[in-house]
Backbone as numpy.savetxt, mean C-alpha at the origin, in Angstrom:
# Nx Ny Nz CAx CAy CAz Cx Cy Cz
-14.24 -71.20 61.05 -15.07 -70.01 61.05 -14.19 -68.75 61.05
-13.11 -68.83 61.93 -12.21 -67.68 62.00 -11.49 -67.47 60.69
-11.13 -68.59 60.00 -10.44 -68.47 58.70 -11.33 -67.80 57.66
-12.63 -68.13 57.69 -13.56 -67.53 56.72 -13.70 -66.04 56.97
-13.79 -65.63 58.29 -13.92 -64.22 58.61 -12.66 -63.44 58.20
-11.48 -64.08 58.40 -10.22 -63.43 58.03 -10.13 -63.23 56.52
-10.55 -64.25 55.77 -10.52 -64.15 54.30 -11.46 -63.06 53.80
-12.65 -62.99 54.44 -13.62 -61.97 54.05 -13.10 -60.57 54.34
-12.43 -60.42 55.50 -11.87 -59.13 55.87 -10.76 -58.70 54.90
-9.93 -59.64 54.52 -8.86 -59.34 53.55 -9.44 -58.91 52.20
-10.50 -59.57 51.80 -11.13 -59.24 50.51 -11.68 -57.82 50.51
-12.30 -57.46 51.67 -12.87 -56.11 51.77 -11.78 -55.05 51.73
-10.68 -55.34 52.50 -9.56 -54.40 52.50 -8.93 -54.25 51.13
-8.82 -55.36 50.38 -8.24 -55.33 49.03 -9.09 -54.49 48.08
-10.41 -54.71 48.14 -11.32 -53.94 47.28 -11.26 -52.45 47.60
-11.14 -52.18 48.90 -11.07 -50.77 49.31 -9.81 -50.11 48.78
-8.71 -50.87 48.88 -7.44 -50.33 48.38 -7.48 -50.10 46.88
-8.04 -51.08 46.15 -8.14 -50.95 44.70 -9.02 -49.76 44.31
-10.08 -49.57 45.09 -10.98 -48.45 44.80 -10.26 -47.13 44.99
-9.42 -47.06 46.03 -8.68 -45.83 46.30 -7.64 -45.54 45.23
-7.12 -46.60 44.58 -6.08 -46.41 43.56 -6.65 -46.25 42.17
-7.95 -46.40 42.03 -8.55 -46.34 40.69 -8.35 -44.95 40.09
-8.05 -44.91 38.80 -7.82 -43.64 38.11 -9.08 -42.79 38.11
-8.90 -41.54 38.41 -10.03 -40.62 38.39 -10.35 -40.25 36.96
-11.63 -40.02 36.71 -12.01 -39.63 35.35 -11.25 -38.38 34.92
-10.72 -38.40 33.70 -9.94 -37.27 33.20 -10.79 -36.01 33.13
-10.22 -34.91 33.59 -10.93 -33.63 33.50 -10.93 -33.16 32.05
-12.10 -32.91 31.51 -12.15 -32.50 30.10 -11.27 -31.28 29.87
-10.44 -31.33 28.82 -9.56 -30.20 28.49 -10.40 -29.02 28.06
-10.03 -27.84 28.47 -10.80 -26.67 28.05 -10.81 -26.57 26.54
-11.93 -26.16 26.00 -12.07 -26.07 24.54 -11.10 -25.04 23.99
-10.35 -25.41 22.97 -9.37 -24.50 22.39 -10.05 -23.23 21.90
-9.38 -22.14 22.16 -9.94 -20.86 21.74 -10.05 -20.81 20.23
-11.17 -20.35 19.77 -11.38 -20.29 18.34 -10.52 -19.18 17.74
-9.91 -19.47 16.61 -9.09 -18.47 15.93 -9.98 -17.40 15.32
-9.72 -16.16 15.71 -10.51 -15.06 15.17 -9.90 -14.62 13.85
-10.65 -14.80 12.79 -10.14 -14.48 11.45 -10.66 -13.12 11.00
-9.74 -12.29 10.51 -10.11 -11.01 9.93 -10.32 -11.22 8.43
-11.49 -10.83 7.94 -11.79 -11.00 6.52 -11.70 -9.62 5.85
-10.79 -9.54 4.88 -10.53 -8.27 4.19 -10.82 -8.42 2.70
-11.59 -7.48 2.17 -11.87 -7.46 0.73 -11.23 -6.23 0.12
-10.68 -6.41 -1.07 -10.01 -5.31 -1.79 -10.68 -5.11 -3.14
-11.05 -3.86 -3.43 -11.64 -3.51 -4.72 -10.67 -2.59 -5.45
-10.30 -2.97 -6.68 -9.30 -2.24 -7.44 -9.88 -1.68 -8.74
-9.44 -0.50 -9.15 -9.88 0.04 -10.44 -9.15 -0.61 -11.60
-7.94 -1.12 -11.37 -7.17 -1.76 -12.43 -6.94 -3.23 -12.07
-5.75 -3.73 -12.32 -5.48 -5.15 -12.10 -4.58 -5.36 -10.88
-4.53 -6.60 -10.42 -3.70 -6.92 -9.25 -2.22 -6.90 -9.58
-1.90 -6.91 -10.86 -0.49 -6.94 -11.28 -0.14 -5.74 -12.16
-0.70 -4.57 -11.82 -0.48 -3.37 -12.65 0.89 -2.73 -12.44
1.69 -3.29 -11.52 3.03 -2.77 -11.21 2.98 -1.31 -10.77
1.85 -0.93 -10.15 1.71 0.45 -9.71 0.80 0.50 -8.48
-0.15 1.40 -8.49 -1.03 1.67 -7.35 -1.74 0.41 -6.84
-2.32 -0.36 -7.72 -3.07 -1.54 -7.30 -2.19 -2.63 -6.73
-1.15 -2.98 -7.45 -0.28 -4.06 -7.01 0.43 -3.73 -5.70
0.73 -2.46 -5.49 1.39 -2.10 -4.23 0.51 -2.43 -3.04
-0.82 -2.22 -3.16 -1.73 -2.58 -2.07 -1.89 -4.10 -1.96
-1.93 -4.79 -3.09 -2.03 -6.25 -3.08 -0.85 -6.84 -2.31
0.34 -6.36 -2.60 1.53 -6.88 -1.92 1.52 -6.52 -0.44
0.96 -5.35 -0.11 0.84 -4.98 1.29 -0.08 -5.92 2.05
-1.20 -6.29 1.44 -2.13 -7.22 2.07 -1.52 -8.61 2.24
-0.77 -9.03 1.24 -0.10 -10.32 1.34 0.91 -10.32 2.49
1.59 -9.21 2.67 2.56 -9.10 3.76 1.86 -9.18 5.11
0.69 -8.54 5.23 -0.09 -8.62 6.46 -0.49 -10.06 6.73
-0.95 -10.73 5.70 -1.39 -12.13 5.84 -0.23 -13.03 6.24
0.93 -12.81 5.65 2.11 -13.63 5.99 2.55 -13.39 7.43
2.44 -12.14 7.87 2.86 -11.80 9.23 1.89 -12.35 10.28
0.60 -12.17 10.05 -0.40 -12.58 11.03 -0.77 -14.05 10.92
-0.59 -14.63 9.71 -0.94 -16.02 9.48 -2.18 -16.15 8.61
-2.14 -17.07 7.68 -3.27 -17.26 6.77 -4.52 -17.75 7.49
-4.33 -18.34 8.67 -5.49 -18.79 9.44 -6.17 -17.63 10.16
-5.53 -16.46 10.17 -6.09 -15.31 10.85 -6.50 -14.18 9.92
-6.05 -14.24 8.67 -6.40 -13.18 7.71 -6.86 -13.82 6.40
-8.05 -13.49 6.01 -8.60 -13.95 4.72 -8.70 -12.75 3.78
-8.26 -12.94 2.54 -8.26 -11.83 1.58 -9.04 -12.22 0.33
-9.91 -11.32 -0.11 -10.63 -11.48 -1.37 -10.40 -10.23 -2.19
-10.26 -10.38 -3.50 -9.95 -9.23 -4.36 -10.83 -9.20 -5.60
-11.28 -8.01 -5.94 -12.00 -7.79 -7.20 -11.24 -6.71 -7.96
-10.92 -6.97 -9.21 -10.13 -6.04 -10.01 -10.90 -5.53 -11.21
-10.31 -4.56 -11.89 -10.88 -3.96 -13.10 -12.26 -3.34 -12.86
-12.41 -2.66 -11.71 -13.69 -2.06 -11.37 -13.57 -0.53 -11.36
-13.12 0.01 -12.48 -13.03 1.45 -12.61 -14.39 2.11 -12.71
-15.38 1.36 -13.17 -16.74 1.87 -13.27 -17.38 1.93 -11.88
-17.91 3.08 -11.51 -18.43 3.29 -10.16 -19.59 2.35 -9.83
-20.46 2.08 -10.80 -21.62 1.21 -10.56 -21.15 -0.22 -10.25
-20.23 -0.72 -11.05 -19.71 -2.08 -10.83 -18.97 -2.17 -9.50
-18.20 -1.14 -9.20 -17.46 -1.13 -7.94 -18.41 -1.12 -6.76
-19.46 -0.31 -6.86 -20.44 -0.25 -5.78 -21.12 -1.58 -5.54
-21.42 -2.30 -6.61 -22.04 -3.62 -6.47 -21.12 -4.59 -5.74
-19.84 -4.56 -6.11 -18.87 -5.46 -5.47 -18.69 -5.11 -3.99
-18.60 -3.83 -3.69 -18.42 -3.39 -2.30 -19.62 -3.81 -1.45
-20.82 -3.59 -1.98 -22.03 -3.97 -1.24 -22.11 -5.48 -1.04
-21.72 -6.23 -2.05 -21.75 -7.69 -1.93 -20.79 -8.18 -0.85
-19.59 -7.61 -0.82 -18.63 -8.00 0.21 -19.17 -7.68 1.60
-19.81 -6.51 1.76 -20.37 -6.12 3.05 -21.49 -7.07 3.46
-22.32 -7.45 2.51 -23.41 -8.37 2.78 -22.88 -9.74 3.20
-21.74 -10.13 2.64 -21.13 -11.42 2.97 -20.39 -11.42 4.31
-20.37 -10.28 4.96 -19.79 -10.23 6.30 -18.31 -9.95 6.39
-17.72 -9.39 5.34 -16.30 -9.05 5.42 -16.12 -7.94 6.46
-15.05 -8.04 7.23 -14.81 -7.09 8.32 -14.30 -5.74 7.81
-13.38 -5.80 6.86 -12.75 -4.60 6.33 -12.83 -4.63 4.81
-13.31 -3.56 4.21 -13.39 -3.47 2.75 -12.58 -2.25 2.32
-11.56 -2.50 1.51 -10.68 -1.43 1.03 -11.01 -1.12 -0.42
-11.50 0.08 -0.66 -11.79 0.54 -2.02 -10.60 1.41 -2.43
-9.68 0.83 -3.19 -8.37 1.44 -3.40 -8.38 2.43 -4.56
-8.98 3.60 -4.30 -9.01 4.64 -5.32 -9.82 5.82 -4.84
-9.37 7.02 -5.15 -10.10 8.22 -4.73 -11.46 8.31 -5.40
-11.61 7.65 -6.56 -12.87 7.69 -7.29 -13.99 6.95 -6.58
-13.66 6.22 -5.52 -14.68 5.44 -4.80 -15.32 6.20 -3.65
-14.93 7.43 -3.42 -15.45 8.17 -2.27 -16.97 8.30 -2.31
-17.52 8.72 -3.43 -18.98 8.91 -3.52 -19.72 7.58 -3.44
-19.11 6.52 -3.97 -19.73 5.19 -3.91 -19.86 4.74 -2.46
-18.81 4.94 -1.70 -18.83 4.53 -0.29 -19.87 5.32 0.50
-20.02 6.59 0.19 -20.99 7.43 0.90 -22.39 6.84 0.83
-22.71 6.21 -0.29 -24.04 5.64 -0.48 -24.21 4.28 0.20
-23.11 3.59 0.49 -23.18 2.21 0.98 -22.93 2.07 2.47
-21.97 2.81 2.99 -21.48 2.54 4.34 -22.53 2.67 5.44
-23.50 3.55 5.25 -24.52 3.73 6.29 -25.38 2.48 6.46
-25.42 1.63 5.44 -26.22 0.40 5.53 -25.48 -0.72 6.26
-24.18 -0.52 6.52 -23.38 -1.55 7.17 -22.52 -0.91 8.27
-23.15 -0.43 9.33 -22.44 0.33 10.38 -21.38 -0.47 11.13
-21.42 -1.80 11.08 -20.44 -2.61 11.80 -19.26 -3.02 10.91
-19.32 -2.63 9.65 -18.24 -2.94 8.70 -17.28 -1.76 8.61
-16.00 -2.05 8.55 -14.99 -0.99 8.36 -14.67 -0.85 6.88
-14.73 0.38 6.39 -14.39 0.67 5.01 -13.16 1.59 5.00
-12.37 1.51 3.94 -11.22 2.39 3.78 -11.02 2.70 2.31
-10.55 3.90 2.01 -10.30 4.27 0.63 -9.23 5.37 0.59
-8.69 5.63 -0.57 -7.70 6.70 -0.71 -7.21 6.77 -2.15
-6.57 7.86 -2.51 -6.25 8.98 -1.66 -7.52 9.75 -1.30
-7.71 10.02 -0.01 -8.94 10.67 0.39 -8.79 11.42 1.70
-9.82 12.22 2.02 -9.81 13.05 3.23 -11.13 12.93 3.99
-12.22 12.64 3.29 -13.53 12.56 3.93 -13.69 11.22 4.64
-14.10 11.26 5.90 -14.29 10.04 6.67 -15.72 9.97 7.19
-16.08 8.80 7.71 -17.34 8.57 8.39 -17.01 7.71 9.61
-17.95 7.50 10.52 -17.67 6.68 11.71 -17.10 5.32 11.39
-17.44 4.76 10.23 -16.90 3.45 9.85 -16.10 3.50 8.55
-15.54 4.68 8.26 -14.73 4.84 7.04 -13.40 5.52 7.36
-12.31 4.84 7.02 -10.98 5.44 7.10 -10.62 5.99 5.72
-9.95 7.13 5.69 -9.36 7.63 4.45 -7.85 7.57 4.63
-7.14 7.13 3.60 -5.68 7.14 3.69 -5.11 8.09 2.64
-4.02 8.74 3.05 -3.51 9.86 2.25 -1.98 9.82 2.15
-1.43 9.21 1.11 0.03 9.22 0.94 0.54 10.64 0.71
1.58 10.98 1.42 2.21 12.29 1.20 3.16 12.14 0.00
2.54 11.98 -1.16 3.29 11.68 -2.38 4.27 12.77 -2.75
4.00 13.98 -2.28 4.90 15.10 -2.60 6.28 14.92 -1.96
6.35 14.15 -0.86 7.65 13.96 -0.20 8.60 13.16 -1.09
8.15 12.01 -1.54 8.99 11.22 -2.44 9.17 11.90 -3.77
8.13 12.62 -4.22 8.24 13.37 -5.47 9.35 14.40 -5.39
9.44 15.07 -4.25 10.48 16.08 -4.05 11.87 15.45 -4.14
12.06 14.32 -3.47 13.36 13.66 -3.48 13.73 13.17 -4.88
12.75 12.60 -5.56 13.01 12.11 -6.92 13.24 13.28 -7.88
12.57 14.40 -7.64 12.80 15.59 -8.47 14.22 16.10 -8.30
14.70 16.12 -7.06 16.09 16.52 -6.81 17.04 15.58 -7.54
16.76 14.29 -7.42 17.61 13.28 -8.06 17.65 13.48 -9.57
16.49 13.76 -10.14 16.40 13.98 -11.59 17.22 15.20 -12.00
17.06 16.30 -11.26 17.76 17.54 -11.61 19.27 17.40 -11.51
19.71 16.60 -10.54 21.16 16.44 -10.32 21.76 15.32 -11.17
20.90 14.63 -11.95 21.37 13.50 -12.76 21.21 13.75 -14.25
20.21 14.55 -14.63 19.92 14.77 -16.05 21.13 15.36 -16.79
21.28 14.95 -18.02 22.34 15.49 -18.86 21.81 16.50 -19.87
20.51 16.40 -20.16 19.90 17.32 -21.13 19.30 18.56 -20.45
19.09 18.47 -19.15 18.48 19.59 -18.44 16.98 19.65 -18.56
16.36 18.51 -18.98 14.90 18.46 -19.13 14.35 17.20 -18.46
13.38 17.39 -17.58 12.72 16.28 -16.87 11.26 16.24 -17.31
10.78 15.06 -17.68 9.41 14.92 -18.14 8.52 14.23 -17.13
7.30 14.76 -16.93 6.30 14.14 -16.05 5.11 13.72 -16.89
4.76 12.43 -16.82 3.59 11.90 -17.52 2.50 11.67 -16.48
1.54 12.58 -16.43 0.50 12.49 -15.41 -0.77 11.82 -15.92
-1.59 11.28 -15.00 -2.87 10.67 -15.39 -3.99 11.71 -15.43
-4.57 12.01 -14.26 -5.63 13.02 -14.14 -5.11 14.10 -13.20
-5.42 15.33 -13.50 -4.88 16.45 -12.72 -5.66 16.62 -11.42
-5.51 15.64 -10.52 -6.19 15.68 -9.23 -5.54 14.69 -8.26
-5.91 14.81 -6.99 -5.52 13.84 -5.98 -4.03 13.60 -5.84
-3.70 12.34 -5.66 -2.33 11.90 -5.40 -1.39 12.30 -6.54
-1.88 12.26 -7.77 -1.04 12.58 -8.93 -0.54 14.02 -8.88
-1.43 14.94 -8.53 -1.04 16.35 -8.47 -0.02 16.57 -7.35
-0.24 15.92 -6.21 0.69 16.06 -5.08 2.07 15.54 -5.48
2.10 14.40 -6.14 3.38 13.83 -6.56 4.07 14.74 -7.57
3.32 15.16 -8.57 3.91 16.01 -9.61 4.43 17.33 -9.05
3.68 17.91 -8.10 4.12 19.16 -7.49 5.42 18.93 -6.72
5.49 17.80 -6.02 6.72 17.48 -5.30 7.90 17.35 -6.24
7.71 16.68 -7.38 8.78 16.54 -8.37 9.23 17.90 -8.87
8.27 18.75 -9.21 8.61 20.08 -9.74 9.42 20.89 -8.73
9.02 20.84 -7.45 9.74 21.57 -6.42 11.13 20.99 -6.19
11.22 19.65 -6.25 12.51 19.01 -6.07 13.48 19.34 -7.19
12.97 19.42 -8.40 13.81 19.78 -9.54 14.38 21.19 -9.34
13.51 22.12 -8.91 13.97 23.50 -8.68 15.03 23.55 -7.58
14.85 22.74 -6.56 15.82 22.71 -5.47 17.15 22.12 -5.94
17.06 21.10 -6.78 18.28 20.45 -7.27 19.10 21.35 -8.16
18.44 21.88 -9.20 19.09 22.81 -10.12 18.03 23.72 -10.70
18.14 24.98 -10.42 17.10 25.93 -10.81 16.95 26.06 -12.32
18.00 25.75 -13.08 17.93 25.93 -14.53 17.43 24.69 -15.27
17.13 23.59 -14.53 16.58 22.39 -15.17 15.08 22.61 -15.40
14.62 22.26 -16.59 13.21 22.47 -16.94 12.38 21.21 -16.68
11.15 21.42 -16.20 10.22 20.31 -15.99 9.03 20.49 -16.93
8.73 19.44 -17.68 7.59 19.48 -18.59 6.56 18.46 -18.14
5.33 18.92 -17.89 4.27 18.07 -17.35 3.11 17.98 -18.33
2.62 16.78 -18.55 1.46 16.57 -19.42 0.58 15.48 -18.82
-0.73 15.56 -19.09 -1.69 14.59 -18.54 -2.44 13.86 -19.66
-2.69 12.58 -19.44 -3.47 11.81 -20.42 -4.97 12.00 -20.21
-5.37 12.36 -18.98 -6.79 12.49 -18.67 -7.41 11.19 -18.19
-6.59 10.18 -17.92 -7.09 8.89 -17.47 -6.05 8.20 -16.59
-6.54 7.40 -15.63 -5.62 6.63 -14.80 -5.12 5.38 -15.50
-5.87 4.95 -16.52 -5.60 3.65 -17.13 -5.15 3.70 -18.59
-4.86 4.88 -19.10 -4.51 5.00 -20.52 -3.02 4.67 -20.73
-2.73 3.38 -20.77 -1.34 2.92 -20.92 -0.75 3.36 -22.25
-1.54 3.25 -23.31 -1.07 3.65 -24.64 -0.81 5.15 -24.69
-1.75 5.93 -24.14 -1.60 7.38 -24.13 -0.39 7.82 -23.34
-0.14 7.14 -22.22 1.03 7.47 -21.40 2.31 7.18 -22.16
2.31 6.08 -22.91 3.49 5.75 -23.72 3.75 6.79 -24.79
2.67 7.25 -25.41 2.82 8.27 -26.45 3.31 9.60 -25.88
2.80 9.96 -24.70 3.26 11.19 -24.07 4.74 11.11 -23.72
5.15 9.95 -23.22 6.57 9.76 -22.89 7.45 9.91 -24.12
7.00 9.34 -25.23 7.78 9.45 -26.48 7.87 10.90 -26.93
6.77 11.64 -26.78 6.76 13.06 -27.16 7.74 13.85 -26.31
7.73 13.57 -25.00 8.62 14.30 -24.10 10.08 13.94 -24.35
10.35 12.68 -24.64 11.73 12.29 -24.95 12.18 12.92 -26.26
11.24 13.02 -27.21 11.57 13.66 -28.47 11.90 15.13 -28.30
11.34 15.73 -27.22 11.60 17.15 -26.95 12.80 17.35 -26.03
13.53 16.26 -25.74 14.78 16.40 -25.00 14.83 15.83 -23.60
13.70 15.38 -23.06 13.71 14.84 -21.70 14.49 13.52 -21.66
15.43 13.42 -20.72 16.17 12.16 -20.60 15.85 11.42 -19.30
15.15 12.09 -18.38 14.66 11.44 -17.18 13.18 11.76 -17.05
12.36 10.70 -16.88 10.92 10.88 -16.82 10.35 10.20 -15.58
9.14 10.58 -15.24 8.44 9.97 -14.12 6.94 10.12 -14.32
6.17 9.48 -13.48 4.71 9.55 -13.59 4.07 8.56 -12.64
2.78 8.75 -12.37 2.09 7.92 -11.39 0.87 7.23 -11.98
0.26 6.39 -11.17 -0.96 5.62 -11.47 -0.67 4.42 -12.36
-1.73 3.68 -12.66 -1.60 2.44 -13.41 -1.05 2.65 -14.82
-1.36 3.79 -15.40 -0.94 4.05 -16.77 0.57 4.25 -16.88
1.24 4.50 -15.76 2.67 4.81 -15.78 3.49 3.71 -16.44
2.97 2.48 -16.38 3.69 1.36 -16.99 3.88 1.60 -18.49
2.90 2.23 -19.14 3.02 2.53 -20.56 4.16 3.49 -20.84
4.28 4.51 -19.98 5.37 5.47 -20.15 6.71 4.81 -19.88
6.75 3.98 -18.85 8.00 3.28 -18.50 8.46 2.39 -19.65
7.55 1.70 -20.27 7.92 0.81 -21.39 8.49 1.62 -22.55
7.94 2.80 -22.78 8.48 3.66 -23.84 9.89 4.10 -23.49
10.12 4.41 -22.23 11.46 4.80 -21.78 12.43 3.64 -21.94
11.96 2.44 -21.59 12.82 1.26 -21.64 13.24 0.89 -23.05
12.51 1.39 -24.03 12.84 1.11 -25.43 13.84 2.12 -25.99
14.21 3.12 -25.18 15.05 4.21 -25.67 16.36 4.27 -24.89
17.49 3.98 -25.52 18.79 4.04 -24.83 19.07 5.42 -24.25
19.66 5.45 -23.07 20.05 6.71 -22.47 18.93 7.47 -21.77
17.73 6.85 -21.69 16.60 7.49 -21.00 16.30 6.71 -19.72
15.88 7.44 -18.68 15.69 6.80 -17.38 14.36 7.21 -16.75
13.90 6.34 -15.84 12.58 6.50 -15.21 12.73 6.52 -13.69
11.87 7.32 -13.05 11.75 7.35 -11.60 10.32 6.94 -11.26
10.15 5.87 -10.49 8.80 5.35 -10.26 8.26 5.72 -8.90
6.94 5.68 -8.78 6.26 5.90 -7.52 5.22 4.82 -7.32
4.64 4.76 -6.13 3.73 3.69 -5.69 4.50 2.43 -5.30
5.34 1.93 -6.22 6.15 0.76 -5.93 7.40 0.75 -6.81
8.33 -0.11 -6.50 9.56 -0.24 -7.27 9.27 -0.95 -8.58
9.47 -0.26 -9.70 9.17 -0.83 -11.02 10.42 -1.31 -11.75
11.53 -1.41 -11.04 12.77 -1.82 -11.70 12.73 -3.25 -12.21
11.81 -4.05 -11.71 11.73 -5.45 -12.14 11.38 -5.57 -13.62
10.65 -4.59 -14.17 10.26 -4.68 -15.57 11.20 -3.89 -16.48
12.04 -3.06 -15.89 13.01 -2.30 -16.70 14.25 -2.04 -15.86
14.99 -3.08 -15.52 16.14 -2.95 -14.62 17.24 -2.03 -15.14
17.27 -1.79 -16.45 18.31 -0.93 -17.01 17.86 0.52 -17.17
16.65 0.82 -16.70 16.12 2.17 -16.93 15.49 2.82 -15.71
15.18 2.07 -14.65 14.57 2.66 -13.45 15.67 2.99 -12.45
15.88 4.27 -12.22 16.95 4.71 -11.33 16.58 4.53 -9.85
15.36 4.93 -9.49 14.95 4.89 -8.08 13.42 4.91 -8.01
12.90 4.69 -6.82 11.45 4.61 -6.66 10.99 5.10 -5.29
9.84 5.76 -5.28 9.12 6.02 -4.03 8.21 4.82 -3.81
8.32 4.19 -2.64 7.58 2.94 -2.38 6.64 3.13 -1.20
5.38 2.77 -1.38 4.38 2.84 -0.31 4.37 1.54 0.47
4.42 1.63 1.79 4.37 0.45 2.66 2.94 0.30 3.19
2.09 -0.36 2.41 0.69 -0.51 2.80 0.51 -1.49 3.96
1.47 -2.35 4.18 1.36 -3.31 5.28 1.13 -2.58 6.61
1.86 -1.51 6.83 1.73 -0.78 8.08 0.36 -0.11 8.20
-0.16 0.39 7.10 -1.46 1.06 7.13 -2.58 0.05 7.39
-2.54 -1.07 6.71 -3.58 -2.09 6.89 -3.51 -2.66 8.31
-2.30 -2.89 8.81 -2.14 -3.39 10.18 -2.73 -2.41 11.18
-2.53 -1.12 10.95 -3.09 -0.10 11.85 -4.61 -0.13 11.82
-5.19 -0.30 10.63 -6.65 -0.37 10.52 -7.17 -1.57 11.30
-6.50 -2.70 11.19 -6.90 -3.91 11.92 -6.84 -3.67 13.42
-5.75 -3.06 13.88 -5.57 -2.82 15.31 -6.63 -1.84 15.83
-6.91 -0.79 15.08 -7.92 0.18 15.49 -9.29 -0.47 15.57
-9.60 -1.31 14.59 -10.89 -2.00 14.59 -11.04 -2.90 15.81
-9.98 -3.60 16.16 -10.03 -4.48 17.33 -10.29 -3.71 18.62
-9.87 -2.43 18.63 -10.08 -1.58 19.81 -11.43 -0.87 19.77
-12.20 -1.12 18.71 -13.52 -0.53 18.62 -13.63 0.69 17.74
-12.54 1.10 17.11 -12.57 2.25 16.19 -12.75 1.73 14.78
-13.91 1.91 14.22 -14.24 1.36 12.90 -13.88 2.30 11.76
-13.58 3.54 12.06 -13.27 4.52 11.02 -13.10 5.88 11.64
-13.39 6.91 10.83 -13.36 8.27 11.36 -11.99 8.92 11.41
-10.98 8.31 10.81 -9.63 8.87 10.84 -9.03 8.93 9.44
-8.14 9.92 9.25 -7.34 9.99 8.02 -5.95 9.47 8.37
-5.53 8.43 7.68 -4.24 7.80 7.93 -3.26 8.25 6.85
-2.21 8.95 7.27 -1.26 9.47 6.30 -0.06 8.53 6.16
0.52 8.55 4.98 1.75 7.81 4.71 2.87 8.82 4.48
4.02 8.60 5.10 5.13 9.51 4.94 6.44 8.85 5.31
7.51 9.57 5.10 8.84 9.02 5.42 9.08 8.94 6.92
8.46 9.83 7.69 8.73 9.89 9.13 8.39 8.60 9.84
7.30 7.92 9.45 6.91 6.68 10.13 7.20 5.43 9.30
7.93 5.59 8.21 8.32 4.43 7.41 7.24 3.87 6.51
6.12 4.57 6.38 5.08 4.09 5.47 5.39 4.47 4.02
6.39 5.33 3.83 6.94 5.60 2.50 8.45 5.45 2.60
9.03 4.90 1.55 10.48 4.72 1.53 11.03 5.08 0.15
12.32 5.30 0.09 13.00 5.59 -1.17 13.97 4.45 -1.46
13.82 3.86 -2.64 14.69 2.74 -3.00 15.45 3.07 -4.29
16.74 2.74 -4.28 17.58 2.93 -5.46 17.76 1.58 -6.15
17.94 1.65 -7.47 18.21 0.44 -8.25 19.72 0.19 -8.20
20.17 -0.87 -7.50 21.62 -1.10 -7.37 22.32 -1.32 -8.70
21.56 -1.78 -9.70 22.17 -2.04 -11.00 22.59 -0.75 -11.69
21.93 0.35 -11.33 22.22 1.64 -11.98 22.88 2.63 -11.02
23.52 2.10 -9.99 24.15 2.97 -8.99 25.17 3.92 -9.61
25.85 3.46 -10.67 26.88 4.29 -11.28 26.30 5.43 -12.13
24.98 5.41 -12.35 24.35 6.46 -13.15 23.98 7.67 -12.28
24.05 7.51 -10.96 23.68 8.60 -10.05 24.96 9.17 -9.42
25.28 10.41 -9.68 26.49 11.01 -9.10 26.44 10.94 -7.57
27.58 10.72 -6.95 27.66 10.59 -5.49 27.10 11.82 -4.78
27.41 13.00 -5.33 26.93 14.22 -4.68 25.41 14.36 -4.80
24.85 13.80 -5.88 23.39 13.84 -6.05 22.71 12.97 -4.99
23.22 11.77 -4.82 22.64 10.88 -3.82 22.80 11.45 -2.42
23.94 12.05 -2.14 24.18 12.64 -0.82 23.19 13.76 -0.54
22.93 14.58 -1.54 21.99 15.69 -1.37 20.57 15.18 -1.13
20.19 14.15 -1.88 18.86 13.56 -1.73 18.71 12.93 -0.35
19.71 12.22 0.10 19.65 11.57 1.41 19.57 12.60 2.53
20.25 13.72 2.37 20.16 14.78 3.38 18.75 15.37 3.41
18.19 15.58 2.24 16.82 16.09 2.16 15.84 15.12 2.79
16.07 13.83 2.60 15.21 12.80 3.20 15.28 12.89 4.72
16.48 13.05 5.26 16.65 13.19 6.71 15.91 14.44 7.22
15.98 15.50 6.44 15.32 16.74 6.84 13.79 16.59 6.84
13.27 15.80 5.89 11.83 15.53 5.86 11.43 14.72 7.09
12.20 13.70 7.40 11.90 12.84 8.55 11.95 13.62 9.86
12.93 14.50 9.99 13.08 15.27 11.23 12.07 16.40 11.35
11.45 16.76 10.22 10.50 17.87 10.22 11.13 19.19 9.82
12.42 19.20 9.61 13.11 20.42 9.20 12.66 20.88 7.83
12.38 19.91 6.96 11.90 20.22 5.60 10.48 19.71 5.45
9.60 20.60 5.08 8.20 20.22 4.81 7.88 20.63 3.38
7.50 19.66 2.58 7.17 19.94 1.18 5.73 20.45 1.13
5.59 21.74 0.98 4.25 22.35 0.99 3.54 22.13 -0.33
2.24 21.99 -0.25 1.41 21.86 -1.46 0.82 23.21 -1.83
0.44 23.40 -3.08 -0.15 24.68 -3.49 -1.40 24.98 -2.68
-1.58 26.20 -2.30 -2.79 26.58 -1.57 -3.96 26.67 -2.53
-5.08 26.12 -2.09 -6.26 26.11 -2.97 -6.93 27.49 -2.97
């Protein structure tokens, strides 16, 4: 009887011990935080590969995506929407689809946005070159005259014929600011160098820009420059003519004419787009004008290393000093008073 009681007691103690050692149910792991993705749509008047205004923004967006991660930034692009009606339809469609930020990359989109943005108060819109804002609209404004001034100085101190040609698109907005900067820079570089400016009347007239460039070269210009998408036409005309050189803006165009592009004013859109994203995260959907300039690195000056021997040392030194003066605030390139 005692043996049976002892065996029963041992069994109970064993079960108790096993129960105490049994693994506790695993605590469910906290659910992984969902990745918050920023959806950005870009509307362009020209193409994504225009080697000018449009492509510079495309590359800026790609840089943002690479920095933040493709899992956190989604990009959609619509190109060739120079027509206001078509652009408006695309912008409205992106807003309806829930895109967080819609960038209408052109000053011509200002009136289109005015009609749409009030219907989507939680969407952030941005456009430029522009000045008018709304609670959910950012305007961005490159200080194109700064790089224009430096390139104008470079042209005046490098030209051998004493004539600099400007091939402009439309006499308004960013183009006028850039051209004015070039003209002032030329005067600062050498007062006796002449600047000849002509406009095609269109942002996209590549053929017309090429013809204007040929006319200016025929009249003696050996260094030319110009802005907007059409500038590629002028650059190609320059590239076909020995001894003629180009100064580019918006982005570095030396890739298509390495033997003819001396230097470039380059816009760093990555910083602007990143700022818009950061402001939106803090609850600011618009209402600000974001400027681009040399002081904060949103504009830069790049030289073509292949043509370094074409720029006199004293010319580059003078330009670099002027750049430092712009950054420090000592030199301010004023625009014409309206």
